[in-house]
N, C-alpha and C positions, 0 to 999 in steps of 0.2 A: 504494500500500500504506500504509494509515493505522495499522492495529493488528493485533494477534495474531489477533483474531477473523476478520478478512478473509482471512488466510492459511488459517485452518481452513475457511472457507467455500469458498475456491478448491479446497482438497483434497477437500471434499465434492462439489463440482461435477465435478471431474475423475473421482472415483470413480464418480459416477452416469453420466457420459458413457461411461466404459469398460464399465460394466455393461450399458448399453443396446446396446453393440456386442459383447457376449458375452465380455468379458474382466473377470472378477470379481477384485478385489483387496481386501485388508483395509483397515480405516481407517488402521492404522499405515503400510501401504504407500503409501496416497494421501498421507499427510503427508510421508513421505520423498521421494515423487515431486515434490511442490511444492518441497521443499528443494533437490532436484537441479536443478529448473528455474531456481532462483535462484542456482545455482552455489555453494551452501553445503554443507558436509560432511554434515550431518544435520538432522533436524527440531529437535532441542534447540538447536542453534546458531542456526537461523533464528529460533526463538521468542525466544531471548535477544537476538538482533540487533534484532528488532522492538521489544522492550522497552527498547532502548537500552543493553544491558549489554555488547555487543561490536560491532565494526565489521564490516559485511557485505562479503565479497569478491566482489561482483557489480557489474556496470555497468548503467546504465539500458537500454542496448541489449539486454541479455540478459533483461530483465524481460518476461514475458508480461502482456498487459493483462487486468485482472480482467474486463472486459466480454467478451473473447473466450472466457475459460474459463467464466464464468457462463452464457454463451449456449450452451455445450456444442458449439462448432464449431471446426474447424480450416480457416480460409479457404483455398480453392483447392487443398486437398490431397485426394487420393483416399482413400477409406476402406478399411479392412482387409476382405478377402474373408472369407466364413464359414470357408473352409478354413484361412486363416491365423490367424483367431481361435482355432480349435481347436488349431492348432499351438502358439500362444503359451500356451494353457492346459496343453498337454502339457509344455512347457518348464518352466513354473512347478511343475507336478506332479512333474517329475523332481527338482527342488530340494526340494520339500516332503517327498517320500517319503524322502529321505535326511537330513532335518532340516538342510539347508543354509541358512545365513543369507542367502546370495545365490544368484540364478539367473544363471549365466554364459553366455558365448557357446558353451561346450561343451554345456550343457544345451539351448541353443537349436538348435545344429546337430544334436544327437541327435533332437530333436523334428522337425527338418526332414527327416530321413531317412524319416519317415512322412508327410510332407506331399506331396500328389499332384503339385503343380507343381515343388517343389524336388527331389523324388526323380526326377522325369522328367528334369530338367536334369542332375542328377548322373549318371544312367544314360547320358544322351547324351554325357557327358564321360568315360565309361569308368570310373566309380567303382564299386567292389565295395561295395554298400550293406551287406551282411551283415558284411563285414570292418570297414567304417567304424563301424557300430553297436557292434561288439564293442570296437573300439579306444577309442571315446568312453566307453562304459560302464565299461571298465576304468579309464580315466583319472579319470572322475568318482567312482567308488567308492574308488579307492586314492590319488589324488593331491590330493583336495580335503578331506582330513580336517580341515584347519585352519579350515574354515568350517562345520563341524558344530556345531550348538547342541543339546547333549544334554538341556538342561532344558526344551526346547520341549514343550508338552503338547497343542498344537492345530495343525492344518494351516493353511496360508495365510500363514505368516510369511516365506517366502522372497521376497526382493525383487530385481528386476533390477539388475545392476551398471550402472555408467556406460557401459561398453563395449556391453552389451546394448542400452541405450537409444539409444546413438549409431547402432548398426546399424539399429534400427527407424526412426529419423529419416531415415537415408540411404535406406532402402527406400522410404519415402514419396516422397522427392525423385526417386528413380530411376523409380518408377511414373509420377509426374507428367511427367518428361522423356519417357517413352515414350508419353504421351498416354492412359494407362490411367485408368479410373474407380475401379479397385480395386488395392490392394497385395496381391500374392500371394507365396507362398513363394519363387518363383524370383527375385523382386526382392531378397528378403532374402539369398538365396544369393550373388547378384552382389556386393552391397555388404559382405558379411561379410569379404571379402578385405582391406578397408581396415584391419581390425584385425590388422595384420601380425605383431604379437607374440603374438597369441592362440594357445594350443595348438589350438584348433579349426581355425584356418587352417593350422597345420602338419599337422594330420591330413589336410586336403584335399590339400595339396601332397604328402603321403606317398602319396596315391592318384593322383598325377600329374595332378591337376586344378589349373588356374591360374585367376586372375581373367579372363584373356583367353578361356580356354575357356568359362567361365560366361557372359561377355558375348556371345560369338559365338553361343551357342545361344539365350539368352534374348532378345537384341535382334535377332538376324539369322536365327535358326533353323538355324544351321550346326552340324552334328554334328562332334565331334572326330574327326580322322582315325584310322581303325582301330577305331572302335566300331561 
């Protein structure tokens, strides 16, 4: 990383790559994504860091190589399925529709209830999808008022939280471990349980679904007893 312009080029390349895979994000979201990748709080901080105004809180090991991003590839990692890409678009749309600054794991789980692979796994684990949708919608509408940005005049401004991004990274790794060529919604469902403090996970536990239940079905095809 030599200058500010290279960071912007990386953001542009990341945005183009996601667009090619059906996940459209705004320019500001791509900039924030690069900042997240470098372990920096936001784009303004990263830009200041590059200009030598502040010290960057990241390590060399955490830095993605410009070559890998410019090439638009994620080596040895499976790609998102078309169904999962639509699910991620729905999650972002849930945030945008409510003028939320961030798209959280709760928005993601709500979108997963309509994902063919994730909803199949939830059904196999005894989840009442209608009840879960209502519970998540109520939480998103009533308990996330602090992230509403009333001054927003255009859509596309809601950006994934760090937890959301961690879930997606784990989902890629999980699909790879299973030998899959694509990441699907059920991979996301299995790994979302790692965010133990997330209200989304508490909602799943409230439906008597556990990480073990999810893994048993997705990895071994075992239905939860009594379903």
